[in-house]
SEKOLDO-145636 format. One record per residue (C-alpha): x, y, z. Coordinates in steps of 0.5 Angstrom, whole numbers, padded with zeros to 4 digits, always signed. Layout:
// residues N
XYZ;...
END
This chain:
// residues 1062
-0049+0351+0053;-0051+0345+0057;-0057+0342+0053;-0052+0342+0046;-0048+0336+0049;-0054+0332+0049;-0056+0334+0042;-0050+0332+0040;-0050+0326+0044;-0058+0323+0044;-0056+0316+0046;-0053+0319+0053;-0060+0323+0054;-0064+0317+0052;-0060+0313+0057;-0061+0318+0063;-0068+0317+0061;-0068+0310+0061;-0064+0309+0068;-0069+0314+0071;-0075+0309+0069;-0071+0303+0071;-0070+0306+0078;-0077+0308+0079;-0080+0302+0077;-0075+0298+0082;-0077+0303+0087;-0085+0302+0085;-0085+0295+0087;-0082+0296+0094;-0086+0302+0096;-0091+0300+0101;-0098+0301+0099;-0104+0304+0103;-0109+0309+0104;-0106+0315+0107;-0099+0315+0110;-0097+0315+0117;-0102+0320+0119;-0105+0317+0125;-0103+0319+0132;-0099+0313+0135;-0103+0311+0141;-0101+0306+0147;-0106+0302+0151;-0107+0300+0158;-0112+0295+0160;-0113+0291+0167;-0119+0288+0170;-0122+0289+0177;-0127+0283+0178;-0134+0284+0181;-0132+0292+0181;-0137+0297+0178;-0136+0303+0174;-0135+0307+0180;-0131+0303+0184;-0126+0302+0178;-0126+0309+0176;-0124+0311+0183;-0119+0306+0185;-0116+0304+0178;-0117+0310+0173;-0115+0315+0178;-0109+0313+0181;-0106+0311+0174;-0108+0317+0170;-0105+0322+0175;-0099+0318+0174;-0099+0318+0166;-0102+0325+0165;-0097+0329+0162;-0092+0324+0159;-0088+0326+0154;-0091+0328+0147;-0098+0326+0150;-0104+0330+0146;-0109+0327+0150;-0112+0321+0154;-0118+0317+0155;-0121+0312+0159;-0127+0307+0160;-0129+0304+0167;-0134+0299+0166;-0139+0295+0170;-0136+0289+0168;-0130+0291+0172;-0125+0292+0166;-0121+0298+0165;-0118+0301+0159;-0114+0307+0158;-0112+0310+0151;-0106+0315+0151;-0105+0319+0144;-0099+0322+0142;-0096+0327+0137;-0095+0324+0130;-0088+0322+0129;-0087+0320+0137;-0083+0314+0137;-0088+0308+0139;-0083+0304+0143;-0081+0310+0147;-0088+0312+0148;-0090+0305+0151;-0084+0305+0155;-0085+0312+0158;-0092+0310+0160;-0090+0303+0163;-0086+0307+0167;-0091+0311+0169;-0096+0306+0170;-0091+0302+0175;-0091+0308+0179;-0098+0307+0180;-0099+0300+0182;-0097+0300+0189;-0104+0304+0190;-0108+0299+0186;-0113+0294+0189;-0109+0287+0190;-0114+0284+0186;-0112+0288+0180;-0105+0287+0181;-0106+0279+0181;-0110+0280+0175;-0104+0284+0172;-0104+0290+0168;-0102+0290+0160;-0099+0296+0157;-0098+0295+0149;-0098+0299+0143;-0104+0300+0140;-0105+0299+0132;-0110+0303+0129;-0110+0300+0122;-0115+0294+0122;-0114+0290+0115;-0118+0284+0116;-0123+0281+0120;-0123+0273+0119;-0129+0269+0122;-0129+0262+0124;-0135+0258+0124;-0138+0251+0125;-0144+0247+0122;-0143+0243+0128;-0147+0245+0135;-0142+0242+0139;-0136+0247+0136;-0139+0253+0139;-0136+0260+0140;-0132+0258+0146;-0128+0253+0142;-0128+0257+0136;-0125+0263+0139;-0120+0258+0143;-0118+0254+0137;-0116+0261+0134;-0112+0263+0139;-0108+0256+0140;-0108+0255+0132;-0108+0261+0128;-0106+0267+0132;-0099+0265+0133;-0098+0263+0125;-0101+0270+0123;-0097+0274+0128;-0091+0271+0124;-0093+0274+0117;-0089+0280+0115;-0092+0286+0116;-0097+0284+0121;-0097+0288+0127;-0102+0285+0132;-0107+0279+0132;-0113+0280+0136;-0118+0274+0137;-0125+0277+0139;-0130+0272+0142;-0133+0269+0148;-0126+0269+0151;-0120+0265+0153;-0121+0258+0157;-0122+0258+0164;-0123+0253+0169;-0130+0255+0172;-0132+0252+0179;-0140+0254+0179;-0142+0254+0186;-0148+0251+0189;-0150+0256+0195;-0155+0251+0198;-0150+0245+0198;-0144+0249+0201;-0149+0252+0207;-0151+0244+0208;-0144+0243+0209;-0142+0249+0213;-0138+0251+0208;-0136+0258+0205;-0133+0261+0199;-0127+0262+0202;-0126+0255+0204;-0127+0253+0197;-0122+0258+0195;-0117+0256+0200;-0118+0248+0198;-0117+0250+0191;-0111+0254+0192;-0107+0249+0196;-0109+0243+0192;-0108+0246+0185;-0101+0249+0186;-0094+0248+0182;-0089+0244+0185;-0082+0244+0184;-0080+0237+0187;-0072+0237+0186;-0068+0232+0184;-0065+0225+0187;-0057+0225+0187;-0056+0232+0185;-0049+0235+0187;-0046+0235+0192;-0047+0228+0195;-0043+0224+0200;-0037+0220+0197;-0039+0214+0200;-0046+0214+0198;-0045+0216+0191;-0050+0214+0186;-0050+0212+0178;-0056+0216+0176;-0059+0223+0178;-0066+0223+0177;-0071+0229+0177;-0077+0228+0181;-0084+0231+0179;-0091+0230+0182;-0098+0232+0180;-0098+0240+0182;-0103+0244+0178;-0109+0240+0175;-0111+0241+0168;-0118+0237+0167;-0125+0238+0170;-0125+0231+0174;-0118+0233+0177;-0121+0239+0180;-0128+0235+0182;-0124+0231+0186;-0121+0237+0190;-0122+0235+0198;-0126+0241+0201;-0127+0239+0208;-0125+0233+0212;-0131+0231+0217;-0129+0229+0224;-0131+0222+0222;-0126+0222+0216;-0132+0223+0211;-0129+0227+0206;-0133+0233+0202;-0130+0234+0195;-0131+0240+0190;-0136+0236+0186;-0140+0235+0192;-0141+0243+0192;-0140+0245+0185;-0140+0244+0178;-0133+0244+0174;-0133+0245+0167;-0128+0248+0162;-0131+0254+0160;-0130+0261+0158;-0126+0267+0163;-0132+0272+0161;-0139+0271+0158;-0140+0278+0157;-0140+0278+0150;-0142+0274+0144;-0140+0273+0137;-0145+0272+0131;-0144+0272+0123;-0151+0273+0120;-0154+0270+0126;-0149+0264+0127;-0144+0263+0133;-0137+0265+0131;-0130+0267+0133;-0127+0273+0130;-0120+0275+0128;-0118+0282+0127;-0111+0283+0123;-0108+0290+0124;-0102+0292+0120;-0095+0294+0122;-0093+0301+0121;-0090+0302+0114;-0092+0295+0111;-0095+0294+0105;-0102+0293+0106;-0104+0289+0100;-0098+0285+0101;-0100+0283+0108;-0107+0282+0106;-0104+0277+0101;-0100+0273+0105;-0105+0273+0111;-0110+0270+0105;-0104+0265+0103;-0103+0263+0111;-0111+0262+0112;-0111+0257+0106;-0105+0253+0109;-0108+0253+0116;-0115+0251+0113;-0113+0244+0111;-0112+0242+0118;-0118+0245+0121;-0123+0240+0125;-0128+0237+0121;-0134+0242+0120;-0130+0249+0121;-0129+0254+0116;-0127+0261+0115;-0129+0267+0111;-0126+0274+0111;-0133+0279+0112;-0129+0285+0113;-0123+0287+0108;-0121+0294+0109;-0116+0293+0104;-0121+0292+0098;-0122+0300+0099;-0115+0301+0099;-0114+0297+0093;-0120+0300+0089;-0118+0307+0091;-0111+0306+0088;-0114+0303+0082;-0119+0308+0081;-0113+0313+0082;-0109+0309+0077;-0115+0309+0072;-0115+0317+0073;-0108+0317+0072;-0109+0314+0065;-0115+0318+0063;-0111+0324+0065;-0105+0323+0061;-0109+0321+0054;-0113+0328+0055;-0107+0332+0056;-0104+0328+0050;-0110+0330+0046;-0110+0337+0047;-0103+0337+0045;-0104+0334+0039;-0110+0339+0037;-0105+0345+0039;-0099+0342+0036;-0102+0339+0030;-0096+0334+0029;-0096+0327+0031;-0088+0328+0032;-0089+0334+0036;-0094+0330+0040;-0089+0324+0042;-0084+0329+0045;-0088+0331+0051;-0092+0324+0051;-0085+0321+0053;-0084+0326+0058;-0090+0323+0062;-0087+0316+0063;-0080+0318+0065;-0082+0323+0070;-0088+0319+0073;-0084+0313+0074;-0078+0317+0076;-0082+0320+0081;-0083+0313+0085;-0075+0313+0086;-0076+0320+0089;-0082+0317+0093;-0077+0312+0096;-0072+0316+0097;-0076+0321+0101;-0079+0315+0105;-0086+0316+0102;-0091+0310+0100;-0096+0309+0094;-0102+0312+0097;-0108+0317+0096;-0104+0323+0097;-0098+0321+0093;-0102+0319+0087;-0106+0325+0087;-0100+0329+0086;-0098+0324+0080;-0105+0326+0077;-0104+0333+0077;-0097+0333+0075;-0098+0330+0069;-0101+0337+0066;-0095+0340+0070;-0089+0336+0067;-0091+0337+0060;-0091+0344+0060;-0083+0344+0059;-0083+0340+0053;-0089+0344+0050;-0085+0350+0051;-0079+0347+0048;-0082+0344+0042;-0086+0350+0040;-0080+0354+0040;-0076+0349+0036;-0082+0348+0031;-0082+0356+0030;-0075+0356+0028;-0076+0350+0024;-0082+0353+0020;-0077+0359+0019;-0072+0355+0015;-0067+0353+0020;-0065+0346+0020;-0068+0342+0026;-0061+0341+0030;-0060+0349+0029;-0067+0350+0031;-0067+0346+0037;-0060+0350+0040;-0063+0356+0038;-0070+0354+0042;-0066+0352+0048;-0062+0358+0048;-0068+0362+0049;-0073+0358+0054;-0067+0355+0059;-0068+0361+0063;-0076+0361+0063;-0076+0353+0065;-0071+0354+0071;-0075+0360+0073;-0082+0356+0073;-0078+0350+0076;-0076+0354+0082;-0083+0357+0083;-0086+0350+0083;-0081+0348+0088;-0082+0355+0092;-0089+0354+0093;-0089+0346+0095;-0083+0345+0099;-0085+0350+0105;-0091+0347+0106;-0088+0340+0107;-0085+0343+0113;-0091+0343+0117;-0092+0339+0123;-0098+0334+0125;-0103+0331+0121;-0104+0337+0116;-0096+0337+0115;-0096+0329+0113;-0102+0330+0108;-0098+0336+0105;-0091+0333+0105;-0093+0327+0101;-0097+0331+0096;-0092+0337+0095;-0086+0333+0095;-0088+0329+0090;-0090+0334+0085;-0084+0338+0087;-0080+0331+0085;-0084+0331+0078;-0082+0338+0077;-0075+0337+0078;-0075+0331+0074;-0078+0334+0069;-0074+0340+0068;-0068+0335+0068;-0071+0331+0062;-0073+0338+0059;-0065+0340+0058;-0063+0333+0057;-0068+0328+0053;-0072+0334+0050;-0067+0337+0046;-0064+0331+0043;-0071+0329+0041;-0073+0335+0038;-0067+0335+0034;-0068+0328+0031;-0076+0328+0031;-0078+0335+0029;-0079+0336+0021;-0081+0342+0017;-0089+0342+0016;-0091+0339+0009;-0097+0338+0006;-0104+0341+0007;-0107+0340+0014;-0114+0337+0015;-0120+0340+0015;-0120+0339+0023;-0114+0343+0024;-0115+0348+0019;-0122+0350+0022;-0119+0350+0029;-0113+0355+0027;-0119+0359+0024;-0123+0359+0030;-0116+0360+0034;-0114+0366+0030;-0121+0370+0031;-0120+0368+0038;-0113+0371+0039;-0115+0377+0035;-0121+0379+0039;-0117+0377+0045;-0111+0382+0043;-0117+0388+0042;-0120+0387+0049;-0113+0387+0052;-0112+0394+0048;-0118+0396+0051;-0116+0395+0058;-0110+0398+0057;-0113+0404+0056;-0118+0404+0062;-0113+0401+0067;-0116+0405+0073;-0123+0401+0072;-0119+0395+0071;-0115+0396+0078;-0122+0397+0081;-0125+0391+0078;-0119+0387+0080;-0120+0390+0087;-0127+0388+0087;-0125+0381+0085;-0120+0380+0091;-0125+0383+0096;-0130+0378+0093;-0125+0372+0094;-0124+0374+0101;-0131+0374+0103;-0133+0368+0099;-0127+0364+0102;-0130+0366+0109;-0137+0364+0107;-0135+0357+0105;-0136+0351+0110;-0130+0349+0113;-0128+0341+0114;-0122+0337+0115;-0123+0331+0110;-0129+0328+0106;-0133+0322+0109;-0131+0316+0104;-0135+0310+0102;-0130+0305+0104;-0134+0299+0103;-0136+0298+0110;-0140+0301+0116;-0142+0300+0123;-0148+0299+0127;-0149+0301+0134;-0155+0298+0138;-0157+0301+0145;-0162+0297+0149;-0166+0300+0155;-0161+0301+0161;-0160+0295+0165;-0163+0290+0159;-0160+0283+0159;-0156+0280+0154;-0162+0275+0152;-0166+0281+0150;-0160+0284+0146;-0159+0277+0143;-0166+0278+0141;-0165+0285+0138;-0159+0282+0134;-0163+0277+0131;-0168+0282+0128;-0163+0286+0126;-0160+0280+0122;-0167+0280+0118;-0167+0287+0117;-0160+0287+0114;-0162+0281+0109;-0167+0285+0106;-0163+0291+0104;-0160+0292+0097;-0152+0293+0097;-0151+0289+0104;-0146+0284+0102;-0144+0281+0109;-0144+0283+0117;-0142+0280+0123;-0145+0282+0130;-0141+0283+0137;-0146+0283+0143;-0144+0286+0149;-0139+0291+0145;-0141+0298+0145;-0136+0301+0140;-0137+0308+0141;-0136+0308+0148;-0130+0302+0148;-0134+0299+0153;-0137+0292+0155;-0145+0293+0157;-0150+0287+0157;-0155+0292+0153;-0150+0294+0147;-0148+0291+0141;-0144+0293+0135;-0145+0290+0128;-0139+0291+0122;-0143+0291+0115;-0139+0290+0109;-0142+0293+0103;-0142+0290+0095;-0136+0292+0091;-0137+0299+0088;-0138+0297+0081;-0144+0293+0083;-0147+0299+0087;-0146+0304+0082;-0150+0300+0077;-0156+0301+0081;-0159+0307+0084;-0160+0308+0091;-0154+0304+0093;-0149+0310+0095;-0146+0309+0102;-0151+0315+0105;-0157+0312+0101;-0156+0305+0104;-0155+0308+0111;-0162+0312+0110;-0165+0305+0108;-0162+0302+0115;-0164+0307+0119;-0171+0307+0116;-0171+0299+0117;-0168+0299+0124;-0174+0304+0126;-0179+0299+0126;-0175+0295+0132;-0178+0298+0138;-0174+0295+0143;-0167+0299+0142;-0164+0305+0139;-0160+0303+0133;-0156+0307+0128;-0151+0306+0123;-0145+0310+0122;-0139+0311+0117;-0132+0310+0119;-0127+0316+0120;-0124+0318+0114;-0117+0316+0117;-0117+0310+0121;-0115+0311+0128;-0118+0318+0129;-0124+0316+0133;-0129+0310+0131;-0134+0314+0127;-0134+0320+0122;-0137+0327+0124;-0135+0330+0130;-0134+0328+0137;-0134+0333+0143;-0132+0331+0151;-0136+0334+0156;-0132+0334+0162;-0134+0335+0170;-0128+0339+0172;-0131+0341+0179;-0133+0334+0181;-0140+0336+0181;-0143+0329+0180;-0145+0325+0174;-0152+0327+0174;-0150+0334+0173;-0146+0332+0168;-0151+0329+0164;-0156+0335+0165;-0151+0339+0162;-0149+0335+0156;-0157+0334+0155;-0158+0341+0154;-0152+0341+0149;-0156+0336+0145;-0163+0339+0146;-0160+0345+0143;-0156+0342+0138;-0162+0338+0135;-0166+0344+0134;-0161+0346+0129;-0162+0344+0122;-0155+0344+0120;-0154+0337+0124;-0156+0331+0122;-0156+0327+0128;-0153+0329+0135;-0153+0324+0141;-0149+0321+0147;-0149+0314+0150;-0147+0317+0157;-0152+0313+0162;-0151+0315+0169;-0158+0313+0171;-0157+0306+0170;-0162+0301+0175;-0157+0298+0179;-0157+0295+0186;-0154+0297+0192;-0152+0293+0198;-0152+0297+0204;-0147+0293+0209;-0149+0294+0217;-0141+0294+0219;-0143+0295+0226;-0147+0289+0226;-0142+0285+0222;-0137+0287+0227;-0141+0285+0233;-0143+0278+0230;-0135+0278+0230;-0135+0277+0222;-0129+0279+0218;-0131+0284+0214;-0127+0282+0208;-0131+0275+0208;-0137+0279+0207;-0134+0283+0201;-0131+0277+0198;-0137+0273+0199;-0141+0278+0194;-0135+0278+0189;-0134+0271+0189;-0142+0269+0188;-0144+0275+0184;-0138+0277+0180;-0133+0271+0180;-0127+0271+0183;-0120+0269+0181;-0117+0263+0185;-0110+0261+0181;-0108+0258+0175;-0108+0252+0171;-0104+0249+0165;-0107+0246+0158;-0105+0246+0151;-0099+0249+0153;-0102+0256+0155;-0104+0258+0162;-0111+0260+0164;-0115+0262+0170;-0119+0258+0175;-0125+0262+0177;-0131+0261+0182;-0138+0264+0182;-0145+0262+0184;-0149+0258+0179;-0153+0262+0175;-0160+0260+0178;-0157+0263+0185;-0156+0270+0182;-0162+0271+0178;-0166+0275+0183;-0164+0281+0188;-0167+0276+0193;-0161+0271+0192;-0156+0276+0195;-0159+0276+0202;-0159+0268+0202;-0152+0268+0202;-0148+0266+0208;-0142+0268+0211;-0138+0265+0217;-0136+0269+0223;-0130+0268+0227;-0133+0263+0232;-0135+0258+0226;-0143+0260+0226;-0146+0261+0219;-0149+0268+0219;-0154+0269+0213;-0153+0276+0209;-0160+0278+0210;-0157+0279+0217;-0152+0284+0215;-0154+0287+0209;-0160+0290+0206;-0161+0291+0198;-0163+0297+0195;-0165+0299+0188;-0161+0305+0186;-0158+0309+0180;-0151+0309+0177;-0147+0309+0171;-0146+0303+0167;-0139+0306+0164;-0135+0312+0166;-0131+0315+0161;-0125+0320+0163;-0122+0325+0159;-0115+0328+0161;-0117+0326+0168;-0124+0329+0168;-0130+0325+0168;-0133+0326+0161;-0139+0325+0157;-0138+0324+0149;-0143+0328+0145;-0142+0325+0137;-0146+0326+0131;-0146+0328+0124;-0147+0335+0120;-0153+0335+0115;-0153+0335+0108;-0150+0341+0105;-0146+0343+0112;-0139+0341+0114;-0136+0339+0120;-0133+0346+0121;-0140+0348+0121;-0142+0343+0127;-0136+0345+0131;-0137+0352+0131;-0145+0351+0133;-0143+0346+0138;-0138+0351+0141;-0143+0357+0141;-0148+0352+0145;-0143+0350+0150;-0141+0357+0151;-0148+0359+0152;-0151+0353+0156;-0145+0350+0160;-0144+0352+0167;-0137+0354+0170;-0136+0347+0173;-0137+0344+0166;-0132+0344+0160;-0131+0341+0154;-0126+0339+0149;-0125+0336+0142;-0123+0329+0141;-0121+0324+0135;-0122+0328+0128;-0125+0334+0131;-0119+0335+0135;-0114+0335+0129;-0119+0339+0125;-0119+0345+0131;-0112+0344+0131;-0111+0345+0124;-0115+0352+0125;-0112+0357+0120;-0106+0354+0118;-0108+0354+0111;-0107+0361+0111;-0100+0361+0113;-0098+0356+0108;-0102+0361+0102;-0098+0367+0105;-0091+0363+0105;-0092+0360+0098;-0094+0367+0095;-0088+0370+0099;-0083+0365+0096;-0085+0366+0089;-0084+0373+0090;-0077+0372+0092;-0075+0367+0087;-0078+0372+0082;-0075+0378+0085;-0068+0375+0085;-0069+0372+0077;-0072+0379+0075;-0067+0383+0079;-0073+0387+0081;-0077+0388+0087;-0083+0391+0083;-0084+0387+0077;-0085+0380+0080;-0092+0384+0083;-0095+0383+0076;-0094+0376+0077;-0096+0375+0084;-0103+0379+0083;-0106+0373+0079;-0106+0369+0085;-0113+0371+0088;-0116+0370+0081;-0114+0363+0082;-0116+0363+0089;-0123+0366+0087;-0124+0360+0082;-0123+0355+0087;-0127+0357+0092;-0133+0359+0087;-0132+0351+0084;-0132+0348+0091;-0138+0353+0093;-0142+0352+0087;-0142+0344+0088;-0144+0344+0095;-0137+0342+0098;-0133+0344+0104;-0126+0348+0104;-0122+0342+0107;-0115+0339+0107;-0116+0337+0100;-0119+0344+0098;-0113+0347+0101;-0108+0343+0098;-0111+0344+0091;-0110+0352+0092;-0103+0351+0094;-0102+0348+0087;-0106+0354+0084;-0101+0359+0087;-0096+0355+0083;-0100+0354+0076;-0103+0361+0076;-0096+0364+0077;-0093+0360+0072;-0098+0363+0067;-0096+0370+0069;-0089+0368+0068;-0090+0366+0061;-0093+0373+0059;-0088+0377+0064;-0082+0374+0062;-0083+0375+0054;-0085+0382+0055;-0079+0384+0059;-0075+0381+0053;-0079+0385+0048;-0078+0391+0053;-0070+0390+0053;-0070+0390+0045;-0073+0397+0045;-0081+0397+0045;-0085+0401+0049;-0088+0398+0055;-0095+0398+0052;-0092+0395+0046;-0088+0389+0050;-0094+0388+0054;-0099+0387+0048;-0094+0383+0044;-0092+0378+0049;-0099+0377+0051;-0101+0375+0043;-0095+0371+0043;-0096+0367+0049;-0103+0366+0048;-0103+0360+0045;-0098+0356+0049;-0102+0359+0055;-0108+0356+0053;-0105+0349+0051;-0102+0348+0057;-0108+0350+0061;-0113+0346+0057;-0108+0340+0058;-0108+0341+0065;-0115+0343+0066;-0117+0336+0062;-0112+0332+0066;-0116+0334+0072;-0123+0333+0069;-0123+0325+0071;-0122+0327+0078;-0128+0332+0078;-0133+0327+0076;-0130+0321+0080;-0134+0315+0082;-0133+0309+0087;-0128+0308+0092;-0124+0314+0094;-0129+0319+0090;-0130+0324+0095;-0123+0326+0096;-0121+0326+0088;-0127+0330+0087;-0125+0335+0093;-0118+0336+0090;-0120+0336+0083;-0126+0341+0084;-0121+0346+0087;-0116+0345+0082;-0121+0345+0076;-0124+0352+0078;-0118+0355+0080;-0114+0353+0074;-0120+0356+0069;-0121+0362+0073;-0113+0364+0073;-0113+0362+0066;-0119+0366+0063;-0117+0372+0068;-0110+0372+0068;-0109+0373+0060;-0113+0379+0061;-0110+0382+0068;-0103+0380+0067;-0101+0385+0061;-0104+0391+0065;-0100+0389+0071;-0094+0389+0067;-0095+0396+0064;-0097+0398+0071;-0091+0395+0075;-0086+0396+0070;-0087+0403+0069;-0087+0404+0076;-0080+0400+0077;-0077+0404+0071;-0080+0411+0074;-0077+0409+0081;-0070+0406+0078;-0069+0410+0071;-0065+0407+0066;-0063+0406+0059;-0067+0401+0055;-0062+0397+0051;-0064+0397+0043;-0057+0396+0040;-0058+0388+0040;-0060+0385+0034;-0067+0383+0034;-0065+0376+0032;-0061+0375+0038;-0067+0376+0043;-0073+0375+0039;-0078+0371+0043;-0081+0365+0041;-0087+0365+0036;-0093+0360+0036;-0091+0353+0034;-0096+0353+0028;-0098+0358+0024;-0098+0365+0026;-0104+0369+0027;-0103+0372+0020;-0103+0365+0017;-0109+0363+0020;-0113+0369+0016;
END
């Protein structure tokens, strides 16, 4: 016998266990730590700028040609773009999970390159950027100063020049982004009146700057080849002032030379300063100007280690900060990861203690408890080695697997200890008793392990986000099952032979009382089973009714994707009336600062004015706040400081601000899948009916959705009717006055939108030179008509002669989704309703309200939720099928395994009932728990069926074998089941970071295990009688009775038998 070797060589068995722990411990130190595995679809981002262009121009001249080329790139899921009124364009292409991001970037780059010839020249001069986008934001670092002269512009560029490159070299950092006023730029603020007085135009200024600020390669003196007789002893490099780099140098650029030799310098017609390339955004931290640095994690890196290294780097860099500059970290997403992992580790410990308490109560021998107790560390620590081999990380899913594995891995040890203890009680020596016990239980141990593997391994073959989640959880448990089985046939027999002793003395009053109560319960149980066997027809009817109830209830429970977690931070979106100025936005942001300061549970916040996070666009009337909450332990000590309650307080406070629509929202459950939790629909104009028709259709969907109480909120930031100005150029008059049309458009762009001239070098970097009119000359619509252009004959022509300014309405931003103009509709389900309910509701509204020319698609988390669909049912069916096939092979029967399989709906009933009663939804965590229930419910049934088959082979009748097997396995089933159930309790009652996921998974498993335990012990004996009888009727055979009873005697309960309790 295989185990006999380890019984005779216990040191060998212990060495195997110790090596397993050592390898697992080393692997644990090297495993990356993160909230979730790599389940976010990879994305590639394309960005460019068309200075001075509005959203419609950007959409038609930049977005359309690029997206027509990029569309359909290999492994693409969807693409979404934003064209803003500040001339910026951003396209995000989302790929299938598992796509190599480097390959995806190259593919997109190639497609974009083929579209470049169709883009405006100004866009090509500015350049297009194609880069991998990291969605895993780890930290936001804020730079601030108590000196007014060190403003946001200085801080942002200091961060770019002195901090960003240092942090980019930290191991595990994928990207460092500086949010702030923007890069330095040499700003030439033109005075139109001074230009007009000197007969100059903006084109003259641009030409002068382009001519006199130019990089010069002057060559060398004495560079070979040289004439021999003129050979020099030295060779000199020649340099001259080409590119300028100081404001005063630009001020001295000669713009015009008069006939009398009088010179006009740039400083005569413009103010020159080292300013910002863009002034469209501003950054504040609790009202003070700042610059913010975003740190993004490299895929596969250890989030906690990266954060620690970044903190160390900032401590080192802070020593050389200019006086008055300081830094803070107002947003640290790894705090949630760290707190969540800590909570799960705590749950792991609590579960382990509860499991051992249950085992002690049932086995009533501390020596016997030590044997399954040592299984837990060996198996769980060894599992980390398997995780490293599989390429997994320490994350919520793998740790959940370990928590639930505690109740599973002790089963094999319990079965062995119980059997060995039974033989010791009968007078055998510990070593011989252990050998006999291993002969009897080796088959069931292997069978149960194969069943566990049959359940979990197929679910790991799924694709997409669901597959990634299932894979990490399922293979972790599968690994623990294999390690547990190896441990059970090596270390456990050796420990039993060495540690177990015959019972001596009288048990204490607690154990005597427990045995007395258990004895009565066992007798009642056997009496009920006997009665059910006499009424099998009614039992079958009851079972069918329970199955129908399970199916009905399963379809009625709301569906979801992943529960919304309290991640310790949230976002606030600010939307002022259309076309509101930046100054009005600043005023509202200051009011929000005052409100946030009075809300309990809020720790810190940063504000970015001009950023619309929901649209991923820049707008003067928009703002976004990142709000960090107090840590979970502090908030749990006070009532009313949960995430939803704080968001409710914020909503009430913000409603007092009349100047804007302000609402808080939670981040998505998975970072990178959208920017918000809840749902997100893209309503698309598929027939080019226009943005106004698109808004009308979208508004109908929103209005209808607002009537339904299942939605807590539904809104859109789409605004096609923003007040704008339209300059109607009379092209006939332009040409009749011999004015170049390009000069008209160039003048408008330069004065009103800024125009890029060329570059200059400073601080070792290259920056842009831009011209624009002074603010006071572009403050009113009438200022446009005062501008002048020059005709080909040299005459100055006022713009009022060539054009008229009219008020119109147009889009502030244009979003395109999969090539079509679209409007985003987002929101959250009301309490008691799930995201799945919201998706079904909105789909029905869209089908009813949208015309044929308008369609819709889901995006972000909603896209993934719809894509998952009914995959879970396929997983359940496959798991049950494989369990059946494994048992059929083991029992050499096609019919007997049905007695095991039929308990699965009973466990499913308990899981769905628990989820429904507690008001949860049927999400991915719930479905993962149901897969586990399939395995555990089958395991309990196997224990009864396996022993009933043995008794049947000894010659007992089918009914006698069934009743006796039920009696003998009642105690171990209760022991292992209650050990598992109590091990799950910490998940069910979890609070703090990551609690939503723990409760979702724990509730499903808790309810399923209770139902499968309570119901299966009554139904399985009946199922065995039915199907064993059917099997023998279909395949008659003689039941062997000649074998000695001792050779096939099944295990009895470890402690006193039922008779001994009376």
